[in-house]
C-alpha positions in Angstrom: -81.3 -69.7 65.3 -84.3 -67.9 63.9 -83.8 -65.7 60.5 -85.3 -62.7 59.9 -85.5 -59.9 57.6 -86.8 -56.9 55.9 -89.8 -58.0 53.7 -91.8 -56.1 51.1 -95.0 -58.0 49.8 -97.1 -57.5 47.2 -100.2 -59.5 47.9 -102.9 -59.6 44.9 -105.5 -62.0 43.8 -107.9 -62.0 41.0 -111.1 -60.1 41.2 -114.2 -62.7 40.6 -112.1 -65.1 39.5 -114.7 -68.1 39.5 -117.8 -65.6 38.3 -119.0 -66.4 34.7 -115.4 -68.5 34.2 -115.1 -71.8 32.9 -112.6 -74.1 34.6 -110.4 -73.8 31.1 -110.5 -70.2 31.2 -109.8 -70.2 35.0 -106.5 -72.3 34.3 -105.4 -69.8 31.6 -106.1 -66.8 33.7 -103.9 -68.4 36.3 -100.8 -69.3 33.7 -101.3 -65.6 32.4 -101.4 -64.2 36.0 -98.0 -66.3 36.7 -96.3 -64.8 33.3 -97.1 -61.4 34.1 -95.4 -61.7 37.5 -92.4 -63.4 36.0 -92.4 -60.5 33.5 -92.4 -57.5 36.5 -90.0 -59.5 38.2 -87.3 -59.6 35.7 -88.3 -55.9 34.4 -87.7 -54.4 38.3 -84.4 -56.8 38.2 -85.1 -58.5 41.5 -83.0 -61.5 42.0 -84.7 -64.5 42.2 -82.9 -65.4 45.5 -84.3 -62.9 47.0 -87.8 -63.4 46.0 -90.3 -65.8 47.6 -93.7 -66.6 45.4 -96.5 -68.3 47.3 -99.9 -69.1 45.2 -103.1 -68.5 47.0 -105.4 -70.4 44.4 -106.5 -67.2 42.4 -103.5 -64.9 43.5 -100.2 -64.8 44.5 -98.3 -63.5 47.5 -94.7 -61.8 46.5 -92.4 -61.6 49.2 -89.0 -59.3 48.3 -86.2 -60.4 51.0 -83.7 -57.5 51.9 -84.2 -56.1 48.1 -82.9 -52.5 47.6 -85.3 -49.8 47.0 -87.5 -48.1 49.0 -90.5 -48.3 46.3 -89.7 -51.4 44.3 -92.8 -53.4 45.6 -95.1 -50.1 44.5 -93.2 -50.0 41.0 -93.4 -53.8 40.9 -97.0 -53.6 41.3 -97.8 -50.9 38.9 -95.8 -53.2 36.2 -98.0 -56.2 36.8 -101.0 -53.8 36.6 -99.6 -52.4 33.3 -98.9 -56.0 31.8 -102.5 -57.1 32.7 -104.1 -54.1 31.0 -102.1 -54.8 27.8 -103.1 -58.5 27.8 -106.5 -57.5 28.3 -106.8 -54.8 25.5 -105.7 -57.9 23.0 -107.9 -60.3 24.6 -111.1 -60.5 22.8 -112.8 -63.5 25.2 -114.1 -61.9 28.0 -113.7 -65.0 30.3 -109.9 -64.7 29.5 -109.9 -61.0 30.9 -109.2 -60.3 34.6 -108.4 -57.9 36.6 -106.7 -58.1 40.1 -106.7 -56.1 43.4 -103.2 -55.5 45.1 -102.3 -54.8 48.9 -98.4 -53.6 49.5 -97.0 -54.1 53.1 -93.6 -54.3 54.7 -92.4 -55.6 58.0 -89.2 -57.7 59.7 -90.9 -60.9 59.3 -89.3 -64.6 59.7 -87.8 -66.2 56.7 -88.1 -70.3 57.2 -88.5 -73.5 55.5 -92.0 -74.6 54.5 -93.1 -78.2 54.8 -91.2 -78.8 51.5 -88.1 -77.3 52.5 -88.5 -74.6 50.5 -88.1 -70.9 51.7 -91.4 -69.4 53.2 -92.2 -66.3 55.1 -94.1 -65.6 58.0 -95.6 -63.1 60.2 -97.5 -59.7 60.7 -96.4 -58.3 57.6 -97.8 -60.8 55.6 -101.1 -61.6 57.4 -101.5 -57.5 57.3 -100.9 -57.7 53.7 -103.7 -60.1 53.2 -106.0 -58.1 55.3 -105.3 -55.0 53.2 -106.1 -56.6 50.5 -109.3 -57.6 51.2 -110.3 -53.7 51.3 -109.2 -53.5 47.8 -111.6 -53.3 44.7 -110.5 -54.3 40.9 -107.1 -52.8 39.8 -106.6 -50.7 43.3 -103.6 -50.6 44.6 -103.8 -50.3 48.7 -100.9 -49.8 51.1 -100.1 -50.1 54.6 -98.8 -47.6 57.3 -95.3 -48.7 57.1 -95.0 -48.2 53.7 -97.1 -45.0 53.4 -95.0 -43.8 56.1 -91.6 -43.8 53.9 -93.0 -43.0 50.7 -95.1 -40.1 51.6 -92.2 -37.9 52.3 -90.4 -38.6 49.1 -91.4 -35.8 46.3 -92.3 -38.5 43.9 -95.2 -39.6 46.1 -96.0 -36.2 47.8 -99.8 -36.0 48.0 -100.3 -39.5 46.2 -102.2 -41.7 49.0 -105.8 -41.4 50.4 -106.2 -42.5 54.1 -108.7 -44.9 55.2 -109.7 -46.2 58.5 -110.6 -50.0 58.1 -112.1 -52.6 60.1 -110.9 -56.3 60.5 -112.3 -59.3 62.4 -113.5 -58.7 65.8 -113.5 -54.8 65.1 -110.0 -54.1 65.3 -109.2 -50.8 63.3 -106.4 -50.2 61.1 -104.9 -47.7 58.4 -104.7 -48.4 54.8 -103.8 -45.8 52.2 -104.7 -46.0 48.9 -102.4 -45.0 46.0 -103.4 -42.3 43.5 -102.0 -41.6 40.2 -103.0 -40.4 36.6 -100.2 -42.1 35.0 -100.3 -45.5 35.7 -101.7 -47.8 33.1 -104.8 -50.1 34.2 -104.9 -48.4 38.2 -108.1 -47.5 39.4 -108.4 -44.5 41.8 -112.3 -44.5 42.6 -112.9 -44.9 45.8 -112.7 -48.4 47.5 -116.5 -49.8 47.9 -115.3 -50.9 51.7 -114.9 -47.3 52.3 -117.5 -45.6 50.3 -120.0 -43.8 51.7 -123.2 -46.0 52.5 -126.8 -44.1 51.2 -129.0 -44.3 54.3 -132.5 -45.1 53.2 -134.8 -43.2 55.1 -137.0 -45.1 57.8 -140.1 -46.3 56.8 -143.1 -45.6 59.1 -144.6 -48.3 61.4 -148.0 -48.5 61.7 -147.6 -46.8 65.2 -145.4 -43.9 64.0 -148.1 -43.2 61.2 -151.2 -43.1 63.7 -148.9 -40.9 66.0 -148.2 -38.0 63.4 -151.6 -38.9 62.2 -153.1 -37.8 66.2 -150.3 -35.2 66.3 -151.5 -33.6 62.8 -155.0 -33.6 64.0 -154.6 -31.9 67.4 -151.9 -29.2 66.5 -153.9 -25.9 66.8 -154.5 -27.3 70.3 -151.0 -28.0 70.9 -149.9 -24.7 69.7 -152.3 -22.8 71.8 -150.8 -24.6 75.0 -147.2 -22.8 73.9 -146.7 -21.2 77.1 -147.3 -24.8 79.3 -143.2 -25.7 80.3 -144.1 -29.4 80.2 -146.4 -28.9 76.7 -143.8 -31.3 74.8 -143.4 -33.8 77.5 -147.2 -34.2 77.3 -147.7 -34.1 74.1 -145.5 -37.1 73.7 -147.1 -39.3 76.3 -150.4 -38.6 75.3 -149.9 -38.9 71.2 -148.2 -42.3 72.2 -151.0 -43.6 74.4 -153.8 -42.4 71.3 -151.7 -44.3 69.0 -151.3 -47.5 70.8 -155.1 -47.6 71.2 -155.4 -46.6 67.2 -153.4 -50.1 66.4 -155.0 -51.9 68.3 -158.6 -50.9 67.1 -157.0 -51.2 63.8 -155.7 -54.9 64.3 -159.1 -56.1 66.2 -161.9 -58.1 64.9 -165.4 -56.5 64.4 -166.7 -59.0 66.9 -164.3 -57.8 69.7 -163.3 -55.0 72.1 -160.0 -53.5 72.0 -157.8 -52.7 74.9 -157.3 -49.0 75.1 -154.8 -47.4 77.3 -155.6 -43.7 77.3 -157.0 -42.0 80.0 -160.9 -42.0 79.6 -160.2 -43.5 75.6 -163.5 -42.3 73.6 -165.3 -40.7 76.5 -163.3 -37.4 77.2 -162.0 -35.1 74.5 -158.1 -34.2 73.4 -158.1 -31.2 75.5 -159.2 -33.2 78.5 -157.3 -35.7 78.2 -154.2 -33.3 77.8 -154.8 -31.6 81.4 -155.2 -35.2 82.7 -151.4 -35.9 81.9 -150.3 -32.4 82.5 -151.2 -33.0 86.0 -149.1 -35.9 86.5 -145.5 -35.4 88.0 -143.5 -33.6 85.8 -140.4 -35.7 85.9 -142.6 -38.7 85.7 -143.6 -37.2 82.3 -140.0 -36.1 81.2 -138.6 -39.6 82.0 -141.2 -41.5 80.3 -141.6 -38.8 77.6 -137.8 -39.3 76.6 -138.0 -43.2 76.7 -141.1 -43.0 74.5 -139.3 -40.9 71.6 -136.1 -43.1 72.0 -137.9 -46.2 71.3 -140.5 -45.4 68.9 -139.9 -41.8 67.3 -135.9 -41.6 67.0 -136.1 -42.8 63.7 -138.6 -40.5 62.3 -137.0 -37.4 64.1 -136.3 -35.3 61.1 -140.2 -35.3 60.2 -140.8 -33.5 63.5 -140.3 -29.3 63.9 -138.0 -28.1 66.3 -138.3 -25.8 69.2 -135.3 -24.0 70.8 -133.2 -26.0 68.9 -134.5 -29.3 70.0 -136.7 -31.7 68.2 -140.3 -31.4 69.3 -142.4 -34.5 68.9 -145.6 -32.7 69.3 -145.7 -30.9 66.0 -145.4 -32.7 62.3 -143.6 -31.6 59.1 -145.2 -31.8 56.0 -142.4 -34.8 55.3 -144.0 -36.3 57.7 -147.5 -35.8 56.8 -146.4 -36.7 52.9 -144.8 -40.2 54.3 -148.0 -40.8 56.0 -150.2 -40.4 52.8 -147.8 -42.6 50.9 -146.7 -45.8 53.2 -150.1 -45.5 55.0 -152.9 -44.2 52.9 -155.5 -45.9 55.3 -154.6 -43.8 58.0 -154.1 -40.6 56.3 -157.7 -40.9 55.0 -159.1 -41.8 58.5 -157.7 -38.4 59.5 -158.5 -36.8 56.5 -155.1 -36.2 55.8 -155.4 -34.6 52.0 -152.8 -33.8 50.4 -153.3 -30.2 48.9 -155.0 -29.1 52.1 -152.5 -30.2 54.3 -149.6 -29.0 51.8 -150.8 -25.3 51.9 -151.5 -25.6 55.6 -148.0 -26.6 56.9 -146.1 -24.3 54.4 -148.4 -21.5 55.2 -147.2 -22.2 58.6 -143.6 -22.6 57.7 -143.7 -25.8 59.7 -140.7 -27.4 57.5 -138.3 -24.7 59.0 -135.3 -26.0 61.5 -135.6 -22.8 63.1 -139.6 -22.7 63.8 -140.4 -22.7 67.5 -143.6 -23.8 67.8 
């Protein structure tokens, strides 16, 4: 009959085990870790017959089988961290100093013999413990939901956990909780890098986007004069798109070749004439085409366009957009005469960086 038991796990490994560390130093680190774990188990008075130690190469999975105490695994983890911090404080050789990361979990798992006839454990509890540990950084302790659900109601651990949602293989999400304490030697309470807010770099302008903005700035006065046209922003998006495409094509065509142009009466009709031509097209066709163009080419740069009636208007460029054209595509800025001083004064005078402006 298959034996099952309540198993509490302390799953740990050495962070950066092989990084800048000789083989001899690696062996000594493993020996030190084994000694630390043995001493910590003795300090917790955990009976050896209720302990399964599974080496993982650069770490250890400690399984406590039917051990009394709702927090024995957490106290064991903190004692291990304390002993490692003490070891590092008296060890001058950086290769023999080390840090670990720890996961704590518990579950009703299977207890069974391994291939050598020794007692082993298997089940969801130990598998989840490893997944949880993978989200921790050096000197951090992360616990699973089962552990959190028991400890969070106790006064000693009240408000001692910070919750995160982790993503594992195949996009499966699960909850993890970081243990926080100011009185635990060696414990790190910084946010794990797996959950730290990622800094999003602003999108660099493509040549197309730069030309689009340059044409928009060059024709701003006319577009402002068409404020009463209900389809103005859609027409502007379509027309400016075609003009930008033509500009890109012209910039990439050799001196002895003729660039293919897609704007109606390109190089012949004025911007005003072209605007009236596109304004005369079917309204809903314009809307659908403008939406597609915005989604495909302009969405990454929406912060550089003004707003009208709380919607982004891709007809009017903020000063931040003009500045990016100048910085990233100076040849295009020079082509359209987008001088920094003059443009800065003009756009600031019109309040073009205000999100509430309605052009």
